[in-house]
VEXLO-531231 format. One line per field, with one value per residue (C-alpha): residue in one letter; y, z, x negated. Coordinates in Angstrom, 3 decimals, padded with zeros to 6 digits. Each point is the difference from the previous one (the first is absolute). Example, Ala and Ser with C-alpha at 12.3 -4.5 7.8 and 13.67 -1.06 7.14 Angstrom:
<pts>
aa: (A S)
v: (-004.500 003.440)
w: (007.800 -000.660)
u: (-012.300 -001.370)
</pts>
This chain:
<pts>
aa: (M P S A L P L A D P A P L D G L L P A S A T D D A D S R R L G V Y L H V P F C R V R C G Y C D F N T Y T A E E L R G S K R S D Y A G Q A I T E V G L A Q R V L E H S G L P E R A A S T V F F G G G T P T M L P S S D L V A M L A A V R S T W G L A P D A E V T T E A N P D S V D A D Y L R R L A D G G F T R V S F G M Q S A V P R V L A T L E R T H D P E R V P L V V Q W A R E A G L G V S L D L I Y G T P G E S I D D W R V S L E H A I A Q E P D H V S A Y S L I V E D G T K L A R Q I R R G D V A Q P D E D L Q A D L Y E L A D S L L A S A G Y E W Y E V S N W A R G N E H R S R H N L A Y W Q G H D W W G I G P G A H S H M G G V R W W N V K H P A A Y A E R I L S G L S P A A G R E T L D D A T R G V E R V L L L T R I R D G L A I G E L E P S G R T A V A G L I A D G L V D G A A A V R G R I L L T L H G R L L A D A V V R R L L A D G)
v: (000.000 003.618 001.464 002.024 003.738 002.227 001.117 003.729 002.574 -000.504 001.948 002.369 -001.288 003.132 -000.451 003.666 000.741 002.161 003.511 -001.143 -001.948 003.293 001.290 000.605 -002.096 002.082 -001.257 -003.666 -001.978 -002.000 -003.646 -002.447 -003.702 -002.340 -003.397 -002.873 -002.821 -002.978 -002.938 -003.217 -001.956 001.010 -000.319 -001.693 002.870 002.833 001.835 002.868 000.847 -002.233 -002.446 -002.936 -000.545 -002.332 002.503 002.919 -001.006 002.435 002.250 -000.267 001.022 001.374 002.625 001.157 002.708 001.854 -000.146 001.315 002.824 000.876 000.255 002.331 002.359 -000.337 000.743 003.199 001.179 -000.823 001.902 003.000 000.170 -000.536 003.030 -001.776 001.911 -001.241 -002.040 -002.065 -003.582 -000.292 -003.799 -002.729 -003.594 -003.074 -002.729 -003.127 -002.792 -000.200 003.127 -001.598 -002.641 002.735 000.821 002.725 002.112 -000.021 001.247 002.665 001.111 000.282 002.075 002.175 000.685 001.157 002.199 001.588 000.506 001.313 000.327 -001.523 001.933 000.446 -002.571 -002.251 -003.498 -002.617 -003.571 -003.314 -003.191 -003.126 -003.690 -001.217 -002.457 002.581 002.180 -000.234 002.501 001.353 000.495 002.003 002.073 000.907 001.104 002.215 001.481 000.711 002.033 -002.523 000.690 -002.891 -003.648 -001.927 -003.736 -002.443 -002.152 -001.128 -002.651 -001.634 -003.410 -002.243 -001.814 003.313 001.243 -003.244 000.554 003.508 -001.483 002.395 -001.271 001.585 -001.562 001.961 -000.224 002.294 002.933 000.978 -000.074 002.311 002.392 000.132 000.620 002.765 001.644 -000.200 001.697 002.825 -000.901 000.243 -003.314 -001.024 -003.563 -001.109 -002.739 -001.861 -001.519 -002.340 -002.540 -003.273 -002.195 002.832 -000.055 002.809 -001.564 -000.017 003.677 000.806 -001.677 002.138 003.223 -000.703 -000.905 003.250 002.138 -001.608 001.461 003.512 001.316 003.629 -000.954 -003.015 -000.656 -002.783 -000.847 -002.498 -002.625 000.802 -002.748 001.633 -001.464 -001.698 -000.891 -003.499 000.370 000.786 -003.149 -002.068 001.286 -000.687 -003.586 -000.404 -000.567 002.774 001.763 003.431 002.569 000.463 003.645 -000.368 -001.514 002.777 002.553 -001.787 -000.018 003.724 000.762 -002.084 001.898 003.361 -001.075 -001.422 002.824 002.665 -001.693 000.117 003.747 -000.019 002.309 -000.692 002.820 -001.800 -003.041 -002.418 001.950 000.725 002.095 000.925 003.719 002.307 000.234 -003.686 000.087 -000.846 003.458 -001.475 -002.061 002.894 002.070 -002.510 000.204 003.802 000.572 001.387 -000.491 -002.881 -001.253 -003.776 -001.281 -003.452 -002.651 000.197 002.884 002.426 003.788 002.883 003.732 002.340 -002.335 -001.510 -003.679 -002.274 -003.329 -001.458 -003.008 -003.121 -002.312 000.971 -000.648 002.297 002.595 -000.177 000.382 003.202 001.459 -000.744 001.602 003.225 -000.463 000.187 -003.485 000.987 -002.474 001.923 002.832 001.696 003.530 -000.098 002.385 001.905 -002.475 -002.991 001.803 000.775 -003.642 -001.141 002.597 -001.411 -003.557 000.719 002.504 -002.058 -002.747 002.119 001.088 003.708 -000.659 002.009 003.387 -000.454 003.285 -001.677 -002.364 000.557 000.711 -003.658 -001.090 002.404 -001.352 -003.534 000.842 -000.285 -003.525 -001.014 001.250 -001.899 -003.174 000.405 000.508 003.660 001.671 002.334 002.339 000.475 000.687 002.786 001.494 -000.193 -003.061 -003.537 -002.390 -003.737 -002.069 -003.440 -001.486 002.650 -000.960 -003.554 001.365 002.958 -000.665 -000.106 003.310 001.601 -001.265 001.594 003.285 000.095 -001.147 002.370 -000.211)
w: (000.000 -000.411 002.608 002.936 -000.107 001.769 003.567 000.267 001.203 -000.700 -002.994 000.426 -001.427 -002.117 -001.435 000.479 -000.111 002.372 -001.076 -000.528 -003.107 -001.817 000.422 -003.431 -001.606 -003.205 -000.542 000.049 -002.752 000.654 -000.988 000.409 000.685 -000.415 001.618 -001.539 002.547 -002.103 -001.369 -001.653 002.062 002.773 -001.001 002.699 000.366 000.180 003.178 -001.734 001.144 -002.491 000.161 -002.055 -000.528 002.985 002.310 -000.697 002.661 -000.384 -002.733 -003.777 -002.770 -001.959 002.718 000.290 -002.668 001.526 003.453 -001.298 -001.803 003.285 001.691 -002.768 000.952 003.686 -000.728 -001.788 002.941 002.461 -002.009 -000.435 003.652 001.149 -001.980 -002.664 -003.307 -003.120 -002.103 -003.106 000.237 -001.756 000.222 000.569 000.703 000.250 001.971 001.854 -000.014 -003.631 -001.032 -003.331 001.732 -000.032 -003.245 -001.997 000.458 003.783 -000.333 -002.484 002.328 002.933 -002.127 -001.153 003.660 000.633 -003.090 000.916 003.649 -000.229 -003.706 -001.748 -000.859 -003.787 -000.093 002.740 000.203 000.517 000.606 000.827 001.021 -001.836 -000.139 -003.540 000.205 001.269 -003.124 -003.723 -002.844 000.450 003.735 -000.532 -002.752 002.305 002.677 -002.462 -001.243 003.640 000.668 001.129 -001.341 001.313 001.047 002.240 -000.673 002.744 -002.155 002.916 -002.024 -003.420 001.429 000.649 003.027 001.626 -000.578 001.519 003.142 000.250 -000.673 -002.890 -002.366 -003.354 -002.965 -000.704 -003.722 000.613 000.945 -003.607 -000.862 002.791 -000.680 -003.665 000.903 002.411 -002.675 -002.526 002.531 000.413 003.565 001.465 001.282 003.108 000.854 003.619 000.771 003.172 000.541 002.645 -000.032 001.661 -002.697 -002.498 -001.635 -001.637 -003.365 000.893 000.896 -003.215 -001.973 001.803 -000.537 -003.665 -000.496 001.682 -001.965 -003.258 000.559 000.008 002.975 001.020 003.576 001.991 003.730 001.538 003.658 002.130 001.546 003.672 002.238 002.127 003.328 -000.128 -003.699 -001.417 -001.333 003.490 001.334 -002.864 000.778 003.719 -000.766 -002.360 -003.040 -001.947 000.531 001.569 -002.719 -000.159 000.529 -001.868 -002.969 000.122 -000.231 -003.083 -001.531 000.630 -001.638 -003.025 -000.246 000.120 -002.634 -002.481 000.453 -000.399 -003.179 -001.339 000.646 003.407 002.723 003.685 001.777 003.248 001.489 -001.440 -003.060 -003.482 -002.821 -003.605 000.566 002.703 -001.643 000.751 003.700 002.210 001.243 002.474 001.744 -000.144 001.901 002.866 000.129 -000.317 002.805 -001.946 001.046 -000.900 001.066 000.122 -000.797 001.092 002.703 001.628 -002.253 001.443 -000.453 000.666 000.237 001.199 002.555 001.107 -000.884 000.420 -001.170 -000.521 001.649 -001.781 -000.740 -002.876 002.185 002.777 -002.618 -001.563 003.417 000.698 -003.447 -000.072 003.460 -001.232 002.239 -000.818 -000.636 001.640 002.686 001.350 -000.750 001.088 -000.286 -000.671 001.899 -001.750 001.091 -001.371 -003.250 -000.329 000.497 -002.564 -002.491 000.201 -000.252 -003.086 -001.971 000.164 -001.910 -003.101 -002.713 000.651 003.463 003.201 000.526 002.370 001.642 001.337 002.161 003.612 000.585 000.900 -003.247 -002.036 001.736 -001.049 -003.705 -000.496 001.427 -002.186 -003.071 001.066 000.409 -003.507 001.190 -000.972 -003.261 000.673 -002.949 001.000 003.586 -001.242 -001.644 003.386 -000.369 001.355 -002.959 000.569 -002.082 -001.203 003.095 002.110 -001.383 001.194 003.494 000.013 003.527 001.361 -001.749 001.630 003.431 -000.382 -001.229 003.026 002.594 002.896 -000.578)
u: (000.000 -001.113 -002.317 001.337 000.516 -002.543 000.627 000.707 002.486 003.711 001.271 002.968 003.259 000.398 -003.505 -000.931 -003.735 -002.036 -001.002 -003.596 001.083 000.596 -003.573 -001.574 002.736 -000.126 -003.560 001.059 001.676 003.177 000.151 002.865 -000.451 002.984 -000.439 001.951 -000.366 001.084 -001.988 001.060 -002.557 -002.380 -003.653 -002.075 -002.484 002.552 001.023 001.803 003.524 001.805 002.900 001.197 003.723 000.342 -001.708 002.359 002.557 002.867 -001.363 000.323 -002.354 002.946 000.625 -003.566 -000.242 002.936 -001.580 -003.329 001.798 001.716 -003.411 -001.201 002.835 -000.811 -003.660 000.884 002.126 -002.788 -002.603 002.283 001.080 -003.595 -001.133 -002.067 -000.207 001.760 -002.413 000.578 -001.245 -003.343 -000.062 002.578 -001.031 002.240 -001.777 000.890 000.674 000.933 001.919 000.856 002.113 002.639 001.803 -001.733 003.136 -000.576 -003.587 001.053 002.829 -002.418 -002.385 002.908 000.838 -003.580 000.161 003.332 -001.015 -003.557 -000.639 -002.981 -003.141 -000.388 -002.831 001.359 -001.447 002.740 -001.192 001.566 -001.715 001.140 -000.773 -000.724 002.893 002.519 000.367 000.596 -000.290 003.542 -000.492 -003.201 001.598 002.886 -002.465 -001.847 003.284 000.925 -003.157 -002.623 -003.487 -002.071 000.216 -002.405 000.045 -001.010 -002.263 -002.257 -001.869 -000.129 -000.943 003.041 -001.466 -000.936 003.552 001.271 -002.092 001.457 003.480 000.550 002.681 -000.831 -001.782 -003.217 000.762 002.971 -002.237 -000.883 003.698 001.131 -002.870 001.000 003.646 -000.975 -002.157 002.812 002.286 -002.519 -001.008 -003.487 -001.326 -001.938 -001.021 -000.461 -002.532 -000.991 -003.441 -001.358 002.824 -001.118 -001.508 -000.467 -003.451 -001.950 000.843 003.712 -000.193 -001.838 002.786 002.608 -001.943 -000.604 003.648 001.087 -002.464 001.128 003.474 -001.535 002.006 -000.365 -000.784 -001.199 000.248 -002.104 000.592 -001.883 002.235 000.538 001.324 002.704 001.073 003.372 -000.113 000.250 -003.554 -001.328 001.661 -001.454 -003.497 000.447 000.995 -002.951 002.233 -001.780 -003.317 -000.402 -000.899 -003.765 -001.036 -003.303 001.801 002.595 -002.831 -001.351 003.482 000.402 -003.349 001.009 003.288 -001.737 -002.543 002.504 002.482 -002.689 -001.244 003.561 000.334 001.704 -001.288 000.513 001.822 000.871 -001.681 002.592 001.150 -001.329 001.490 -000.718 -000.472 001.309 003.411 000.651 -000.850 002.985 000.931 002.454 -002.667 -002.458 002.566 -000.214 -003.783 -000.012 002.514 002.953 003.646 002.261 003.399 000.389 003.483 001.158 -000.476 -003.425 -001.093 -002.550 000.068 -002.373 000.657 -002.728 -001.533 003.315 000.264 003.017 001.365 003.455 001.615 -001.128 002.897 002.334 003.063 -001.259 -000.915 003.469 001.660 -001.941 000.554 003.726 000.359 -001.592 -003.037 -003.673 -001.393 -003.303 -001.092 -002.974 -002.355 -003.202 -001.319 -003.713 -002.245 -002.798 -002.663 001.927 000.736 -003.699 -000.952 002.578 -001.219 -003.539 001.339 002.093 -002.058 -003.185 001.868 000.602 -002.402 000.580 -001.414 -000.106 -001.666 -002.926 000.993 003.159 -002.052 -000.909 -003.738 -000.663 001.625 -002.106 -003.090 000.980 000.034 -003.781 -000.012 002.933 -001.861 -003.132 002.082 001.408 003.572 000.479 -001.025 -002.931 000.599 003.636 -001.075 -002.306 003.093 001.741 002.200 000.134 000.305 -000.321 -002.385 001.073 -001.634 001.730 003.384 -000.591 -000.733 002.389 001.259 -003.552 -000.777 003.024 -001.014 -003.420 001.463 002.314 -002.529 -000.595 -003.733)
</pts>
């Protein structure tokens, strides 16, 4: 089952935000995330807030779009009554779960509600995640006609036995088809990959990378497999049924990904993300790393406004009960103090290619930079220009770099 929600302060039933959320709000972009918590099957490695049909218990997929649209209206009232300025949505992202388990008309209706409530920026990026076996050409064309600009396919691997270990249900030979259909519909394409699956070899990973690159997507994400507590995969590893992912092998797989993607014209812009040119970077995900504002719609969705962070109740039935009662679905929230926001800024900005200004670091952090350069973790030329930019080796040890930058000395 999905992991537990964080512990924090209770959220007010009206959802109103503290005055601090309005500080410098005009300087931050507004994004909207719509969580669609439905999957046909639960993959053994996944701890996202998702539900199969038998786990819904009192809620129905067919009612969900209307409930999400109701939360869009509630969000607008909360922002207005909390004194936040009017801002058009610069990015909209449908994630899950599998958003494309819903009819295309539901996704288009949810996007239309965002458009009519906040408006969309003229160059708004509108993305949905999709499994390769959950869409066809007509479905993708209807999304494009409804205002979507981009689709992110969960390819994960091109090797059938690796997909079987991950419990993914699609045929890898379907990936070229869905990419072609998306292109014909006028949609941008991203492919999501996972490396480090138990039993996956370097040759397996090379096959997956080459298969992904051959489709010429605009964007590629490659995430190392993380074994989350409470998942089926964690239980399998505990029993000895499958091997624990090997961290040294995962580092080799990452280096292979970076090499092959760079040779094919993709540039890394965040530790796990590569794009063909700046225009194909995921602006929605960049907004997370850069500390902009977003409202998360749906069960378990997280939101952030000016240092105030909150998250919704998790189960679709509990979410529906709150929404239909006119109450905020928020389960808890926290208001970050300046010190915590500073720590998170270092943590997030060091992960992206644009990097972090050295001047933002505390004196002890600035002192650490020379050692990080000497260890080959931070680019020396970039540091001379005043920015922290991770080397390839530094990306593999990004968390360790952050710890040294935040050390008290």
